[in-house]
C-alpha positions in Angstrom: -26.4 8.0 5.4 -25.4 4.4 5.8 -22.3 2.6 7.0 -21.2 -1.0 7.1 -18.4 -2.8 9.0 -17.4 -6.3 7.9 -15.5 -8.7 10.0 -12.3 -9.9 8.3 -11.1 -12.3 11.2 -9.7 -11.9 14.7 -10.2 -8.2 15.6 -9.9 -6.9 12.0 -12.7 -5.2 10.2 -13.3 -3.1 7.1 -15.6 -0.2 7.1 -17.4 1.5 4.2 -20.1 4.1 3.8 -22.3 5.6 1.0 -19.3 7.0 -0.8 -17.8 3.6 -1.3 -14.5 4.3 0.3 -13.1 1.7 2.6 -10.9 1.8 5.6 -9.4 -0.7 8.0 -10.4 -1.0 11.6 -8.3 -2.9 14.0 -7.4 -3.4 17.7 -4.5 -3.5 19.9 -2.8 -6.8 20.4 -3.6 -6.6 24.2 -7.2 -7.2 23.2 -6.6 -9.8 20.5 -6.0 -7.4 17.6 -3.2 -7.2 15.0 -2.7 -3.4 15.1 -3.9 -3.3 11.6 -6.3 -0.4 11.4 -7.9 2.6 13.0 -9.5 2.3 16.3 -13.2 3.2 16.2 -12.7 6.1 18.7 -9.8 7.5 16.6 -12.3 7.7 13.7 -14.8 9.5 15.9 -12.1 12.1 16.7 -11.0 12.3 13.1 -14.6 12.9 12.1 -14.9 15.8 14.5 -11.6 17.3 13.4 -12.5 16.8 9.7 -15.9 18.3 10.1 -14.6 21.6 11.7 -11.6 21.8 9.4 -13.8 21.7 6.3 -16.0 24.3 7.8 -13.2 26.7 8.7 -11.3 26.5 5.5 -14.4 26.9 3.5 -15.4 30.1 5.4 -11.8 31.5 5.2 -11.8 30.9 1.4 -15.2 32.6 1.1 -13.7 35.5 3.1 -10.9 35.6 0.5 -8.2 34.9 3.1 -4.8 33.9 1.5 -4.3 30.6 3.4 -1.4 28.6 2.1 -1.5 25.8 4.8 -4.0 24.7 7.3 -4.2 22.0 9.9 -6.5 21.1 12.8 -5.2 18.9 15.6 -7.1 17.4 18.5 -6.3 16.0 21.9 -9.1 14.1 23.6 -9.2 12.9 27.2 -11.2 9.8 27.9 -12.7 8.4 31.1 -10.8 5.6 32.8 -13.9 3.4 33.2 -15.9 1.7 30.4 -17.3 2.9 28.1 -14.3 5.2 28.1 -16.1 8.1 26.5 -14.4 11.4 25.6 -14.6 13.7 28.6 -12.7 16.7 27.1 -11.5 17.6 23.6 -9.1 20.4 22.8 -8.9 21.6 19.2 -5.9 23.6 17.8 -6.3 25.4 14.5 -3.0 26.1 12.7 -3.4 28.7 9.9 -0.6 29.7 7.6 -0.9 32.4 5.0 -0.4 35.9 3.8 -2.2 38.8 5.6 -4.7 36.4 7.3 -7.2 38.4 9.3 -7.3 37.2 12.9 -11.0 38.3 13.2 -11.8 36.2 10.2 -10.2 33.1 11.7 -12.0 33.7 15.0 -15.4 34.1 13.3 -14.8 31.0 11.1 -14.1 28.9 14.1 -17.1 30.3 15.9 -19.4 29.6 13.0 -18.1 26.0 12.8 -18.6 25.6 16.5 -22.1 27.1 16.8 -23.7 26.7 13.3 -22.2 24.4 10.7 -20.4 21.4 12.2 -22.8 18.6 13.1 -20.1 16.7 14.9 -19.4 19.7 17.3 -23.0 20.0 17.8 -23.4 16.4 18.9 -20.3 16.4 21.1 -21.2 19.8 22.7 -24.0 18.1 24.7 -21.7 15.7 26.4 -18.1 16.7 26.1 -16.2 19.8 27.0 -14.6 21.2 23.9 -12.1 24.0 24.0 -10.0 25.4 21.2 -7.3 27.9 20.3 -5.6 29.0 17.1 -2.4 30.2 15.7 -1.7 32.2 12.6 1.7 32.0 10.9 2.6 34.8 8.4 4.4 33.8 5.3 5.7 35.7 2.3 3.6 35.4 -0.8 5.0 32.6 -3.0 
């Protein structure tokens, strides 16, 4: 896997990786930026959330769960001192569907956490990660 970041001026950068997609990176005006892109640590957190979300929805689909909506949110706490690493991460899994089995949701989250998500595996060595989930029942469309 490869990634590149190209400076565009001031504190503006453009990132790309093997897939060819690009995304803007920027900084807060207080540090000379123009507020024109993701902060790098935001992307780290989005990567973690995306990794576990893809695992969980894939597992739930394989378990034939009728999921109609799914979202994972994260709240991260950071140290006050540089390098301002994440110190705690709290993940919330929001599952909406018809007759979604709670045990299936718990197992999907566990498998992501312990077996499939490389981002969680990396973070688990240095950051406290906690999670919870909610299941919202909807009528079949």
